[in-house]
All heavy atoms as TSV, in Angstrom:
chain	resi	resn	atom	element	x	y	z
A	1	MET	N	N	141.655	89.720	107.575
A	1	MET	CA	C	140.386	90.302	106.974
A	1	MET	C	C	139.300	89.234	107.262
A	1	MET	O	O	139.446	88.134	107.023
A	1	MET	CB	C	140.563	90.448	105.487
A	1	MET	CG	C	139.320	91.014	104.789
A	1	MET	SD	S	139.733	91.244	103.028
A	1	MET	CE	C	138.404	92.211	102.634
A	2	LYS	N	N	138.288	89.732	107.857
A	2	LYS	CA	C	137.144	88.870	108.331
A	2	LYS	C	C	136.119	88.789	107.063
A	2	LYS	O	O	135.866	89.671	106.421
A	2	LYS	CB	C	136.369	89.563	109.384
A	2	LYS	CG	C	135.250	88.670	109.938
A	2	LYS	CD	C	134.714	89.414	111.141
A	2	LYS	CE	C	133.439	88.532	111.676
A	2	LYS	NZ	N	132.788	89.264	112.668
A	3	PRO	N	N	135.837	87.440	106.771
A	3	PRO	CA	C	134.916	87.276	105.642
A	3	PRO	C	C	133.557	87.801	106.024
A	3	PRO	O	O	132.990	87.696	107.076
A	3	PRO	CB	C	134.896	85.802	105.479
A	3	PRO	CG	C	135.318	85.192	106.695
A	3	PRO	CD	C	136.232	86.253	107.396
A	4	THR	N	N	132.880	88.551	105.024
A	4	THR	CA	C	131.577	88.951	105.150
A	4	THR	C	C	130.479	87.992	104.800
A	4	THR	O	O	130.829	86.936	104.147
A	4	THR	CB	C	131.310	90.288	104.316
A	4	THR	OG1	O	131.500	89.934	102.837
A	4	THR	CG2	C	132.476	91.306	104.624
A	5	GLN	N	N	129.299	88.226	105.132
A	5	GLN	CA	C	128.115	87.411	104.783
A	5	GLN	C	C	127.989	87.265	103.278
A	5	GLN	O	O	127.718	86.081	102.670
A	5	GLN	CB	C	126.858	87.967	105.315
A	5	GLN	CG	C	125.687	87.048	105.039
A	5	GLN	CD	C	125.682	85.837	105.819
A	5	GLN	OE1	O	126.390	85.691	106.824
A	5	GLN	NE2	N	124.987	84.920	105.376
A	6	ALA	N	N	128.188	88.331	102.556
A	6	ALA	CA	C	128.089	88.290	101.012
A	6	ALA	C	C	129.219	87.425	100.474
A	6	ALA	O	O	128.914	86.514	99.597
A	6	ALA	CB	C	128.177	89.630	100.460
A	7	ASN	N	N	130.438	87.459	101.028
A	7	ASN	CA	C	131.555	86.566	100.512
A	7	ASN	C	C	131.171	85.063	100.753
A	7	ASN	O	O	131.572	84.328	99.907
A	7	ASN	CB	C	132.953	87.023	101.127
A	7	ASN	CG	C	133.503	88.271	100.478
A	7	ASN	OD1	O	133.004	88.603	99.416
A	7	ASN	ND2	N	134.455	88.893	101.184
A	8	GLU	N	N	130.730	84.932	102.105
A	8	GLU	CA	C	130.518	83.511	102.310
A	8	GLU	C	C	129.489	82.885	101.448
A	8	GLU	O	O	129.385	81.737	100.969
A	8	GLU	CB	C	130.047	83.410	103.863
A	8	GLU	CG	C	131.208	83.538	104.734
A	8	GLU	CD	C	130.778	83.386	106.287
A	8	GLU	OE1	O	129.736	82.998	106.510
A	8	GLU	OE2	O	131.688	83.736	107.076
A	9	SER	N	N	128.355	83.624	101.034
A	9	SER	CA	C	127.358	83.119	100.389
A	9	SER	C	C	127.806	83.002	98.907
A	9	SER	O	O	127.323	81.984	98.225
A	9	SER	CB	C	126.022	84.007	100.445
A	9	SER	OG	O	125.944	84.885	99.341
A	10	TRP	N	N	128.536	83.788	98.460
A	10	TRP	CA	C	129.135	83.628	97.186
A	10	TRP	C	C	130.031	82.320	97.050
A	10	TRP	O	O	129.814	81.613	96.044
A	10	TRP	CB	C	130.122	84.881	96.730
A	10	TRP	CG	C	130.516	84.772	95.373
A	10	TRP	CD1	C	129.925	85.115	94.210
A	10	TRP	CD2	C	131.922	84.312	94.875
A	10	TRP	NE1	N	130.783	84.861	93.113
A	10	TRP	CE2	C	131.915	84.418	93.507
A	10	TRP	CE3	C	133.029	83.782	95.655
A	10	TRP	CZ2	C	133.008	83.989	92.911
A	10	TRP	CZ3	C	134.096	83.424	94.898
A	10	TRP	CH2	C	134.183	83.600	93.571
A	11	PHE	N	N	130.880	82.168	98.042
A	11	PHE	CA	C	131.629	80.994	98.067
A	11	PHE	C	C	130.808	79.676	98.134
A	11	PHE	O	O	131.049	78.701	97.405
A	11	PHE	CB	C	132.658	80.933	99.170
A	11	PHE	CG	C	133.869	81.770	98.740
A	11	PHE	CD1	C	134.154	82.936	99.644
A	11	PHE	CD2	C	134.695	81.494	97.846
A	11	PHE	CE1	C	135.286	83.745	99.352
A	11	PHE	CE2	C	135.856	82.359	97.485
A	11	PHE	CZ	C	136.109	83.506	98.279
A	12	GLN	N	N	129.759	79.777	98.760
A	12	GLN	CA	C	128.910	78.551	99.032
A	12	GLN	C	C	128.127	78.370	97.646
A	12	GLN	O	O	128.021	77.073	97.179
A	12	GLN	CB	C	127.758	78.861	100.090
A	12	GLN	CG	C	128.388	78.723	101.483
A	12	GLN	CD	C	127.391	79.003	102.628
A	12	GLN	OE1	O	126.284	79.485	102.311
A	12	GLN	NE2	N	127.818	78.750	103.876
A	13	GLY	N	N	127.750	79.413	96.893
A	13	GLY	CA	C	127.157	79.251	95.619
A	13	GLY	C	C	128.038	78.721	94.672
A	13	GLY	O	O	127.680	77.754	93.819
A	14	VAL	N	N	129.361	79.097	94.673
A	14	VAL	CA	C	130.426	78.548	93.832
A	14	VAL	C	C	130.615	77.009	93.970
A	14	VAL	O	O	130.640	76.214	93.089
A	14	VAL	CB	C	131.682	79.412	93.857
A	14	VAL	CG1	C	132.865	78.573	93.101
A	14	VAL	CG2	C	131.439	80.621	93.200
A	15	ALA	N	N	130.623	76.801	95.358
A	15	ALA	CA	C	130.888	75.312	95.668
A	15	ALA	C	C	129.786	74.454	95.383
A	15	ALA	O	O	129.942	73.387	94.751
A	15	ALA	CB	C	131.212	75.260	97.219
A	16	ALA	N	N	128.545	75.031	95.553
A	16	ALA	CA	C	127.304	74.154	95.115
A	16	ALA	C	C	127.411	73.952	93.575
A	16	ALA	O	O	127.025	72.778	93.183
A	16	ALA	CB	C	126.082	74.873	95.449
A	17	ARG	N	N	127.643	74.800	92.844
A	17	ARG	CA	C	127.737	74.837	91.364
A	17	ARG	C	C	128.838	73.783	90.919
A	17	ARG	O	O	128.480	72.955	90.136
A	17	ARG	CB	C	127.943	76.083	90.629
A	17	ARG	CG	C	126.667	76.947	90.660
A	17	ARG	CD	C	126.884	78.073	89.580
A	17	ARG	NE	N	127.958	79.104	90.051
A	17	ARG	CZ	C	127.684	80.057	90.966
A	17	ARG	NH1	N	126.487	80.222	91.582
A	17	ARG	NH2	N	128.637	80.874	91.328
A	18	GLU	N	N	129.986	73.827	91.626
A	18	GLU	CA	C	130.997	72.806	91.377
A	18	GLU	C	C	130.684	71.465	91.613
A	18	GLU	O	O	130.858	70.423	90.931
A	18	GLU	CB	C	132.333	73.234	92.102
A	18	GLU	CG	C	132.964	74.400	91.525
A	18	GLU	CD	C	133.532	74.214	90.200
A	18	GLU	OE1	O	134.087	73.223	89.889
A	18	GLU	OE2	O	133.530	75.253	89.425
A	19	ILE	N	N	129.918	71.282	92.824
A	19	ILE	CA	C	129.515	69.876	93.191
A	19	ILE	C	C	128.509	69.402	92.163
A	19	ILE	O	O	128.544	68.193	91.732
A	19	ILE	CB	C	129.073	69.965	94.574
A	19	ILE	CG1	C	130.038	70.133	95.592
A	19	ILE	CG2	C	128.183	68.591	94.918
A	19	ILE	CD1	C	129.564	70.435	97.017
A	20	HIS	N	N	127.532	70.277	91.767
A	20	HIS	CA	C	126.542	69.848	90.798
A	20	HIS	C	C	127.155	69.510	89.434
A	20	HIS	O	O	126.610	68.500	88.931
A	20	HIS	CB	C	125.518	71.053	90.705
A	20	HIS	CG	C	124.452	70.743	89.704
A	20	HIS	ND1	N	123.386	69.921	90.036
A	20	HIS	CD2	C	124.172	71.323	88.577
A	20	HIS	CE1	C	122.539	69.748	88.994
A	20	HIS	NE2	N	122.854	70.573	88.108
A	21	MET	N	N	128.107	70.296	89.036
A	21	MET	CA	C	128.595	69.819	87.669
A	21	MET	C	C	129.470	68.588	87.876
A	21	MET	O	O	129.390	67.689	86.750
A	21	MET	CB	C	129.690	71.113	87.308
A	21	MET	CG	C	128.974	72.195	86.975
A	21	MET	SD	S	127.738	72.032	85.514
A	21	MET	CE	C	128.773	71.621	84.284
A	22	GLU	N	N	130.153	68.334	88.876
A	22	GLU	CA	C	130.787	67.018	89.079
A	22	GLU	C	C	129.827	65.759	89.102
A	22	GLU	O	O	130.081	64.791	88.440
A	22	GLU	CB	C	131.614	67.041	90.400
A	22	GLU	CG	C	132.532	65.883	90.530
A	22	GLU	CD	C	133.569	65.729	89.516
A	22	GLU	OE1	O	134.004	66.766	89.074
A	22	GLU	OE2	O	133.919	64.681	89.029
A	23	GLN	N	N	128.616	65.942	89.771
A	23	GLN	CA	C	127.658	65.022	89.700
A	23	GLN	C	C	127.068	64.749	88.295
A	23	GLN	O	O	126.885	63.557	87.958
A	23	GLN	CB	C	126.538	65.320	90.779
A	23	GLN	CG	C	126.921	65.241	92.138
A	23	GLN	CD	C	125.780	65.832	93.098
A	23	GLN	OE1	O	125.020	66.502	92.742
A	23	GLN	NE2	N	125.919	65.409	94.401
A	24	LEU	N	N	126.904	65.814	87.714
A	24	LEU	CA	C	126.360	65.779	86.288
A	24	LEU	C	C	127.329	64.967	85.383
A	24	LEU	O	O	126.996	64.125	84.503
A	24	LEU	CB	C	126.193	67.077	85.587
A	24	LEU	CG	C	124.839	67.785	86.017
A	24	LEU	CD1	C	124.793	69.092	85.477
A	24	LEU	CD2	C	123.585	66.890	85.668
A	25	LYS	N	N	128.596	65.209	85.487
A	25	LYS	CA	C	129.769	64.563	84.739
A	25	LYS	C	C	129.663	63.050	85.103
A	25	LYS	O	O	129.835	62.154	84.157
A	25	LYS	CB	C	131.163	65.122	85.127
A	25	LYS	CG	C	131.352	66.397	84.492
A	25	LYS	CD	C	132.693	66.953	84.888
A	25	LYS	CE	C	132.965	68.390	84.453
A	25	LYS	NZ	N	134.242	69.001	84.808
A	26	LYS	N	N	129.535	62.735	86.287
A	26	LYS	CA	C	129.519	61.288	86.701
A	26	LYS	C	C	128.303	60.637	86.180
A	26	LYS	O	O	128.350	59.458	85.567
A	26	LYS	CB	C	129.495	61.107	88.287
A	26	LYS	CG	C	130.969	61.455	88.861
A	26	LYS	CD	C	130.893	61.294	90.341
A	26	LYS	CE	C	132.069	61.535	90.903
A	26	LYS	NZ	N	132.185	61.472	92.395
A	27	ALA	N	N	127.198	61.314	86.263
A	27	ALA	CA	C	126.069	60.737	85.712
A	27	ALA	C	C	125.957	60.552	84.172
A	27	ALA	O	O	125.619	59.341	83.681
A	27	ALA	CB	C	124.688	61.520	86.046
A	28	GLU	N	N	126.488	61.421	83.537
A	28	GLU	CA	C	126.640	61.346	81.979
A	28	GLU	C	C	127.665	60.225	81.668
A	28	GLU	O	O	127.536	59.443	80.651
A	28	GLU	CB	C	127.135	62.664	81.400
A	28	GLU	CG	C	125.982	63.602	81.358
A	28	GLU	CD	C	124.826	63.144	80.642
A	28	GLU	OE1	O	124.951	62.587	79.411
A	28	GLU	OE2	O	123.716	63.355	81.019
A	29	ARG	N	N	128.756	60.146	82.412
A	29	ARG	CA	C	129.758	59.001	82.119
A	29	ARG	C	C	129.062	57.720	82.372
A	29	ARG	O	O	129.153	56.866	81.488
A	29	ARG	CB	C	130.857	59.258	83.074
A	29	ARG	CG	C	132.059	58.348	82.690
A	29	ARG	CD	C	133.293	58.660	83.601
A	29	ARG	NE	N	133.765	59.944	83.645
A	29	ARG	CZ	C	133.833	60.708	84.708
A	29	ARG	NH1	N	133.513	60.239	85.841
A	29	ARG	NH2	N	134.190	62.002	84.610
A	30	PHE	N	N	128.249	57.543	83.330
A	30	PHE	CA	C	127.586	56.196	83.610
A	30	PHE	C	C	126.597	55.960	82.490
A	30	PHE	O	O	126.542	54.900	82.123
A	30	PHE	CB	C	126.961	56.323	84.940
A	30	PHE	CG	C	126.104	55.098	85.284
A	30	PHE	CD1	C	126.729	54.011	85.762
A	30	PHE	CD2	C	124.821	55.004	85.036
A	30	PHE	CE1	C	126.054	52.825	86.004
A	30	PHE	CE2	C	123.989	53.836	85.382
A	30	PHE	CZ	C	124.601	52.760	85.750
A	31	ASN	N	N	125.776	56.995	82.112
A	31	ASN	CA	C	124.822	56.798	81.027
A	31	ASN	C	C	125.548	56.364	79.766
A	31	ASN	O	O	124.969	55.423	78.950
A	31	ASN	CB	C	124.037	58.000	80.773
A	31	ASN	CG	C	123.036	58.384	81.862
A	31	ASN	OD1	O	122.680	57.401	82.595
A	31	ASN	ND2	N	122.652	59.647	82.044
A	32	GLY	N	N	126.625	57.061	79.372
A	32	GLY	CA	C	127.387	56.656	78.199
A	32	GLY	C	C	127.951	55.140	78.217
A	32	GLY	O	O	127.704	54.465	77.188
A	33	ARG	N	N	128.356	54.774	79.443
A	33	ARG	CA	C	128.928	53.521	79.442
A	33	ARG	C	C	127.821	52.373	79.373
A	33	ARG	O	O	127.978	51.361	78.850
A	33	ARG	CB	C	129.748	53.320	80.782
A	33	ARG	CG	C	131.061	54.014	80.766
A	33	ARG	CD	C	131.815	54.066	82.004
A	33	ARG	NE	N	133.102	54.695	81.949
A	33	ARG	CZ	C	133.855	55.000	82.895
A	33	ARG	NH1	N	133.359	54.696	84.017
A	33	ARG	NH2	N	134.950	55.706	82.737
A	34	ALA	N	N	126.606	52.679	80.071
A	34	ALA	CA	C	125.580	51.835	79.966
A	34	ALA	C	C	124.984	51.732	78.611
A	34	ALA	O	O	124.627	50.629	78.172
A	34	ALA	CB	C	124.465	52.275	80.890
A	35	ALA	N	N	125.068	52.774	77.833
A	35	ALA	CA	C	124.679	52.721	76.510
A	35	ALA	C	C	125.457	51.763	75.590
A	35	ALA	O	O	125.086	51.013	74.729
A	35	ALA	CB	C	124.415	54.152	75.873
A	36	MET	N	N	126.858	52.027	75.851
A	36	MET	CA	C	127.780	51.161	74.983
A	36	MET	C	C	127.668	49.734	75.408
A	36	MET	O	O	127.623	48.816	74.484
A	36	MET	CB	C	129.231	51.695	75.398
A	36	MET	CG	C	129.526	52.928	74.801
A	36	MET	SD	S	131.213	53.375	74.983
A	36	MET	CE	C	131.162	54.205	76.540
A	37	VAL	N	N	127.368	49.372	76.677
A	37	VAL	CA	C	127.162	47.989	76.976
A	37	VAL	C	C	125.901	47.405	76.440
A	37	VAL	O	O	125.907	46.367	75.834
A	37	VAL	CB	C	127.180	47.860	78.608
A	37	VAL	CG1	C	126.646	46.399	79.024
A	37	VAL	CG2	C	128.540	48.068	79.191
A	38	GLY	N	N	124.866	48.165	76.457
A	38	GLY	CA	C	123.583	47.807	75.763
A	38	GLY	C	C	123.647	47.575	74.343
A	38	GLY	O	O	123.145	46.560	73.752
A	39	ILE	N	N	124.466	48.366	73.653
A	39	ILE	CA	C	124.571	48.208	72.158
A	39	ILE	C	C	125.418	46.979	71.940
A	39	ILE	O	O	125.008	46.191	71.005
A	39	ILE	CB	C	125.356	49.464	71.462
A	39	ILE	CG1	C	124.413	50.661	71.477
A	39	ILE	CG2	C	125.892	49.138	70.159
A	39	ILE	CD1	C	123.136	50.428	70.460
A	40	VAL	N	N	126.380	46.722	72.590
A	40	VAL	CA	C	127.208	45.598	72.429
A	40	VAL	C	C	126.363	44.173	72.802
A	40	VAL	O	O	126.375	43.241	71.923
A	40	VAL	CB	C	128.357	45.519	73.281
A	40	VAL	CG1	C	129.204	44.241	73.408
A	40	VAL	CG2	C	129.444	46.611	73.036
A	41	ILE	N	N	125.679	44.360	73.765
A	41	ILE	CA	C	124.730	43.085	73.988
A	41	ILE	C	C	123.721	42.964	72.974
A	41	ILE	O	O	123.581	41.811	72.554
A	41	ILE	CB	C	124.048	43.395	75.364
A	41	ILE	CG1	C	125.036	43.192	76.603
A	41	ILE	CG2	C	122.857	42.363	75.623
A	41	ILE	CD1	C	124.460	43.556	77.931
A	42	GLY	N	N	123.191	44.050	72.359
A	42	GLY	CA	C	122.298	43.907	71.334
A	42	GLY	C	C	122.866	43.382	70.104
A	42	GLY	O	O	122.194	42.541	69.359
A	43	ILE	N	N	124.132	43.821	69.799
A	43	ILE	CA	C	124.837	43.244	68.543
A	43	ILE	C	C	125.098	41.775	68.784
A	43	ILE	O	O	124.875	41.008	67.864
A	43	ILE	CB	C	126.025	44.107	68.257
A	43	ILE	CG1	C	125.585	45.395	67.817
A	43	ILE	CG2	C	127.003	43.409	67.290
A	43	ILE	CD1	C	126.665	46.348	67.767
A	44	ILE	N	N	125.580	41.349	69.985
A	44	ILE	CA	C	125.932	39.940	70.185
A	44	ILE	C	C	124.534	39.237	70.110
A	44	ILE	O	O	124.596	38.089	69.464
A	44	ILE	CB	C	126.521	39.810	71.674
A	44	ILE	CG1	C	127.914	40.457	71.480
A	44	ILE	CG2	C	126.569	38.338	72.068
A	44	ILE	CD1	C	128.569	40.425	72.884
A	45	THR	N	N	123.452	39.575	70.662
A	45	THR	CA	C	122.238	38.844	70.579
A	45	THR	C	C	121.765	38.829	69.071
A	45	THR	O	O	121.225	37.757	68.692
A	45	THR	CB	C	121.168	39.577	71.485
A	45	THR	OG1	O	121.577	39.581	72.770
A	45	THR	CG2	C	119.741	38.811	71.459
A	46	GLU	N	N	121.980	39.880	68.411
A	46	GLU	CA	C	121.539	39.861	66.866
A	46	GLU	C	C	122.379	38.741	66.263
A	46	GLU	O	O	121.877	38.022	65.346
A	46	GLU	CB	C	121.861	41.247	66.351
A	46	GLU	CG	C	121.445	41.285	64.840
A	46	GLU	CD	C	121.592	42.707	64.270
A	46	GLU	OE1	O	121.878	43.656	65.055
A	46	GLU	OE2	O	121.577	42.759	63.044
A	47	GLY	N	N	123.592	38.627	66.524
A	47	GLY	CA	C	124.477	37.690	65.959
A	47	GLY	C	C	124.099	36.245	66.241
A	47	GLY	O	O	124.131	35.276	65.508
A	48	LEU	N	N	123.554	36.069	67.558
A	48	LEU	CA	C	123.256	34.690	67.915
A	48	LEU	C	C	121.792	34.426	67.482
A	48	LEU	O	O	121.620	33.133	67.117
A	48	LEU	CB	C	123.388	34.639	69.539
A	48	LEU	CG	C	124.667	34.678	70.109
A	48	LEU	CD1	C	124.609	34.824	71.677
A	48	LEU	CD2	C	125.554	33.598	69.703
A	49	THR	N	N	120.877	35.348	67.382
A	49	THR	CA	C	119.598	34.879	67.053
A	49	THR	C	C	119.120	35.291	65.717
A	49	THR	O	O	118.162	34.681	65.179
A	49	THR	CB	C	118.577	35.650	68.019
A	49	THR	OG1	O	118.658	36.995	67.893
A	49	THR	CG2	C	118.801	35.313	69.527
A	50	GLY	N	N	119.851	36.134	65.034
A	50	GLY	CA	C	119.380	36.589	63.763
A	50	GLY	C	C	118.435	37.689	63.731
A	50	GLY	O	O	117.993	38.242	62.680
A	51	ALA	N	N	117.715	38.111	64.908
A	51	ALA	CA	C	116.791	39.167	65.084
A	51	ALA	C	C	117.376	40.413	65.331
A	51	ALA	O	O	118.299	40.533	66.226
A	51	ALA	CB	C	115.830	38.812	66.183
A	52	GLY	N	N	117.280	41.465	64.476
A	52	GLY	CA	C	117.838	42.714	64.675
A	52	GLY	C	C	117.402	43.376	66.015
A	52	GLY	O	O	116.453	43.017	66.701
A	53	ILE	N	N	118.135	44.543	66.238
A	53	ILE	CA	C	117.906	45.146	67.546
A	53	ILE	C	C	116.420	45.691	67.558
A	53	ILE	O	O	115.862	45.760	68.597
A	53	ILE	CB	C	118.968	46.258	67.732
A	53	ILE	CG1	C	120.422	45.699	67.958
A	53	ILE	CG2	C	118.642	47.242	68.938
A	53	ILE	CD1	C	121.327	46.632	67.979
A	54	ILE	N	N	115.844	46.192	66.546
A	54	ILE	CA	C	114.683	46.743	66.599
A	54	ILE	C	C	113.629	45.605	66.811
A	54	ILE	O	O	112.645	45.943	67.475
A	54	ILE	CB	C	114.368	47.427	65.164
A	54	ILE	CG1	C	115.268	48.562	64.870
A	54	ILE	CG2	C	112.871	47.906	65.072
A	54	ILE	CD1	C	115.151	49.720	65.761
A	55	HIS	N	N	113.785	44.430	66.323
A	55	HIS	CA	C	112.896	43.395	66.640
A	55	HIS	C	C	113.052	42.934	67.902
A	55	HIS	O	O	112.192	42.439	68.644
A	55	HIS	CB	C	113.207	42.209	65.683
A	55	HIS	CG	C	112.682	42.567	64.294
A	55	HIS	ND1	N	113.367	43.200	63.357
A	55	HIS	CD2	C	111.551	42.124	63.696
A	55	HIS	CE1	C	112.610	43.247	62.141
A	55	HIS	NE2	N	111.544	42.690	62.317
A	56	GLN	N	N	114.280	43.034	68.550
A	56	GLN	CA	C	114.528	42.595	69.996
A	56	GLN	C	C	113.756	43.466	70.873
A	56	GLN	O	O	113.205	42.929	71.995
A	56	GLN	CB	C	115.972	42.621	70.203
A	56	GLN	CG	C	116.849	41.670	69.521
A	56	GLN	CD	C	118.363	41.891	69.744
A	56	GLN	OE1	O	118.715	42.440	70.777
A	56	GLN	NE2	N	119.212	41.443	68.808
A	57	ILE	N	N	113.596	44.744	70.629
A	57	ILE	CA	C	112.834	45.709	71.556
A	57	ILE	C	C	111.495	45.725	71.239
A	57	ILE	O	O	110.685	46.425	71.888
A	57	ILE	CB	C	113.572	46.951	71.723
A	57	ILE	CG1	C	113.497	47.694	70.316
A	57	ILE	CG2	C	114.996	46.968	72.187
A	57	ILE	CD1	C	113.984	49.175	70.327
A	58	GLY	N	N	110.908	44.957	70.365
A	58	GLY	CA	C	109.479	44.796	70.183
A	58	GLY	C	C	108.938	45.813	69.071
A	58	GLY	O	O	107.724	45.908	68.992
A	59	LEU	N	N	109.813	46.531	68.377
A	59	LEU	CA	C	109.320	47.457	67.255
A	59	LEU	C	C	109.463	46.770	65.845
A	59	LEU	O	O	109.243	47.470	64.873
A	59	LEU	CB	C	110.030	48.706	67.273
A	59	LEU	CG	C	109.956	49.532	68.584
A	59	LEU	CD1	C	110.881	50.686	68.493
A	59	LEU	CD2	C	108.672	49.974	68.800
A	60	GLY	N	N	109.629	45.474	65.835
A	60	GLY	CA	C	109.857	44.859	64.653
A	60	GLY	C	C	108.579	44.963	63.696
A	60	GLY	O	O	108.637	45.338	62.388
A	61	PRO	N	N	107.388	44.787	64.099
A	61	PRO	CA	C	106.288	44.903	63.200
A	61	PRO	C	C	105.984	46.103	62.592
A	61	PRO	O	O	105.638	46.352	61.605
A	61	PRO	CB	C	105.030	44.377	64.120
A	61	PRO	CG	C	105.674	43.492	65.079
A	61	PRO	CD	C	107.057	44.047	65.321
A	62	LEU	N	N	106.356	47.122	63.422
A	62	LEU	CA	C	106.241	48.583	62.985
A	62	LEU	C	C	107.136	48.786	61.830
A	62	LEU	O	O	106.798	49.385	60.765
A	62	LEU	CB	C	106.482	49.460	64.205
A	62	LEU	CG	C	106.346	50.964	63.866
A	62	LEU	CD1	C	104.916	51.358	63.439
A	62	LEU	CD2	C	106.980	51.827	64.949
A	63	VAL	N	N	108.410	48.459	62.048
A	63	VAL	CA	C	109.386	48.538	60.814
A	63	VAL	C	C	109.028	47.870	59.718
A	63	VAL	O	O	109.224	48.345	58.537
A	63	VAL	CB	C	110.868	48.298	61.559
A	63	VAL	CG1	C	111.935	48.318	60.373
A	63	VAL	CG2	C	111.147	49.177	62.570
A	64	ASP	N	N	108.633	46.683	60.017
A	64	ASP	CA	C	108.280	45.682	58.803
A	64	ASP	C	C	107.096	46.308	58.005
A	64	ASP	O	O	107.070	46.352	56.801
A	64	ASP	CB	C	107.884	44.196	59.261
A	64	ASP	CG	C	109.080	43.541	59.793
A	64	ASP	OD1	O	110.175	43.944	59.695
A	64	ASP	OD2	O	108.921	42.621	60.649
A	65	GLY	N	N	106.122	46.866	58.758
A	65	GLY	CA	C	105.027	47.509	58.051
A	65	GLY	C	C	105.372	48.712	57.340
A	65	GLY	O	O	104.923	48.839	56.089
A	66	TYR	N	N	106.241	49.509	57.874
A	66	TYR	CA	C	106.821	50.586	56.976
A	66	TYR	C	C	107.619	50.254	55.868
A	66	TYR	O	O	107.539	50.766	54.831
A	66	TYR	CB	C	107.719	51.493	58.083
A	66	TYR	CG	C	108.394	52.708	57.331
A	66	TYR	CD1	C	107.590	53.896	57.142
A	66	TYR	CD2	C	109.795	52.663	56.935
A	66	TYR	CE1	C	108.133	54.937	56.348
A	66	TYR	CE2	C	110.263	53.745	56.264
A	66	TYR	CZ	C	109.542	54.734	56.085
A	66	TYR	OH	O	110.094	55.848	55.400
A	67	ALA	N	N	108.428	49.239	56.016
A	67	ALA	CA	C	109.084	48.610	54.826
A	67	ALA	C	C	108.363	48.203	53.825
A	67	ALA	O	O	108.461	48.440	52.541
A	67	ALA	CB	C	110.154	47.641	55.230
A	68	ALA	N	N	107.149	47.487	54.132
A	68	ALA	CA	C	106.243	47.030	53.211
A	68	ALA	C	C	105.574	48.191	52.517
A	68	ALA	O	O	105.399	48.137	51.249
A	68	ALA	CB	C	105.217	46.118	53.834
A	69	CYS	N	N	105.187	49.237	53.171
A	69	CYS	CA	C	104.422	50.335	52.519
A	69	CYS	C	C	105.537	51.071	51.626
A	69	CYS	O	O	105.132	51.491	50.533
A	69	CYS	CB	C	104.022	51.309	53.528
A	69	CYS	SG	S	102.565	50.773	54.450
A	70	ARG	N	N	106.748	51.141	52.023
A	70	ARG	CA	C	107.789	51.861	51.168
A	70	ARG	C	C	107.955	51.107	49.856
A	70	ARG	O	O	108.318	51.768	48.814
A	70	ARG	CB	C	109.067	51.982	51.853
A	70	ARG	CG	C	109.147	53.031	53.040
A	70	ARG	CD	C	108.681	54.377	52.682
A	70	ARG	NE	N	109.806	54.958	51.963
A	70	ARG	CZ	C	109.796	56.044	51.347
A	70	ARG	NH1	N	108.719	56.679	51.238
A	70	ARG	NH2	N	110.800	56.466	50.726
A	71	THR	N	N	107.844	49.802	49.825
A	71	THR	CA	C	108.069	49.005	48.668
A	71	THR	C	C	106.673	48.716	47.940
A	71	THR	O	O	106.739	47.966	46.995
A	71	THR	CB	C	108.724	47.650	48.947
A	71	THR	OG1	O	108.111	46.977	49.974
A	71	THR	CG2	C	110.212	47.830	49.476
A	72	GLN	N	N	105.665	49.204	48.457
A	72	GLN	CA	C	104.357	49.240	47.886
A	72	GLN	C	C	103.874	47.757	47.708
A	72	GLN	O	O	103.137	47.486	46.832
A	72	GLN	CB	C	104.246	49.861	46.642
A	72	GLN	CG	C	104.568	51.351	46.715
A	72	GLN	CD	C	104.686	52.167	45.462
A	72	GLN	OE1	O	104.571	51.545	44.314
A	72	GLN	NE2	N	104.767	53.427	45.518
A	73	PHE	N	N	104.211	46.925	48.804
A	73	PHE	CA	C	103.596	45.528	48.690
A	73	PHE	C	C	102.192	45.445	49.288
A	73	PHE	O	O	101.403	44.538	49.035
A	73	PHE	CB	C	104.530	44.608	49.566
A	73	PHE	CG	C	105.701	44.262	48.899
A	73	PHE	CD1	C	106.866	44.164	49.807
A	73	PHE	CD2	C	105.870	44.009	47.650
A	73	PHE	CE1	C	108.118	44.005	49.202
A	73	PHE	CE2	C	106.978	43.699	47.019
A	73	PHE	CZ	C	108.154	43.697	47.816
A	74	LEU	N	N	101.747	46.548	50.054
A	74	LEU	CA	C	100.497	46.456	50.657
A	74	LEU	C	C	99.543	47.634	49.764
A	74	LEU	O	O	99.843	48.601	49.627
A	74	LEU	CB	C	100.530	46.935	52.152
A	74	LEU	CG	C	101.409	46.054	53.035
A	74	LEU	CD1	C	101.439	46.632	54.431
A	74	LEU	CD2	C	100.727	44.562	53.098
A	75	PRO	N	N	98.341	47.102	49.468
A	75	PRO	CA	C	97.440	47.988	48.776
A	75	PRO	C	C	97.085	49.231	49.400
A	75	PRO	O	O	96.597	50.215	48.725
A	75	PRO	CB	C	96.398	47.062	48.287
A	75	PRO	CG	C	96.418	45.989	49.202
A	75	PRO	CD	C	97.751	45.803	49.776
A	76	PHE	N	N	96.923	49.172	50.677
A	76	PHE	CA	C	96.343	50.317	51.435
A	76	PHE	C	C	97.324	51.429	51.742
A	76	PHE	O	O	97.042	52.297	52.478
A	76	PHE	CB	C	95.571	49.813	52.738
A	76	PHE	CG	C	96.541	48.919	53.653
A	76	PHE	CD1	C	97.297	49.495	54.515
A	76	PHE	CD2	C	96.246	47.501	53.572
A	76	PHE	CE1	C	98.205	48.746	55.383
A	76	PHE	CE2	C	97.172	46.849	54.318
A	76	PHE	CZ	C	97.948	47.290	55.271
A	77	CYS	N	N	98.473	51.330	51.469
A	77	CYS	CA	C	99.582	52.275	51.758
A	77	CYS	C	C	99.455	53.239	50.583
A	77	CYS	O	O	99.429	53.057	49.475
A	77	CYS	CB	C	100.959	51.604	51.803
A	77	CYS	SG	S	101.167	50.468	53.095
A	78	PHE	N	N	99.690	54.557	51.084
A	78	PHE	CA	C	99.557	55.701	50.059
A	78	PHE	C	C	100.998	56.136	49.797
A	78	PHE	O	O	101.841	56.413	50.606
A	78	PHE	CB	C	98.726	56.811	50.554
A	78	PHE	CG	C	97.317	56.437	50.860
A	78	PHE	CD1	C	96.801	56.035	51.925
A	78	PHE	CD2	C	96.522	56.264	49.609
A	78	PHE	CE1	C	95.509	55.718	52.137
A	78	PHE	CE2	C	95.124	55.909	49.716
A	78	PHE	CZ	C	94.655	55.615	51.121
């Protein structure tokens, strides 16, 4: 039985989807592993320096200001 043009294009579409899904799986696996390594490094750095992860990435003043407003230490917080 000779393959037709429609069959060949269908098989090519299926193969392209399979390749794309495999690439997505590899990318997601890499992203997950990178995130785990980043968290471990952040926790180790927190233990060594005493500065939390939020302070390490530069959002410390924002969080500190929010905490001060929540506890009503600042008069201009509503």
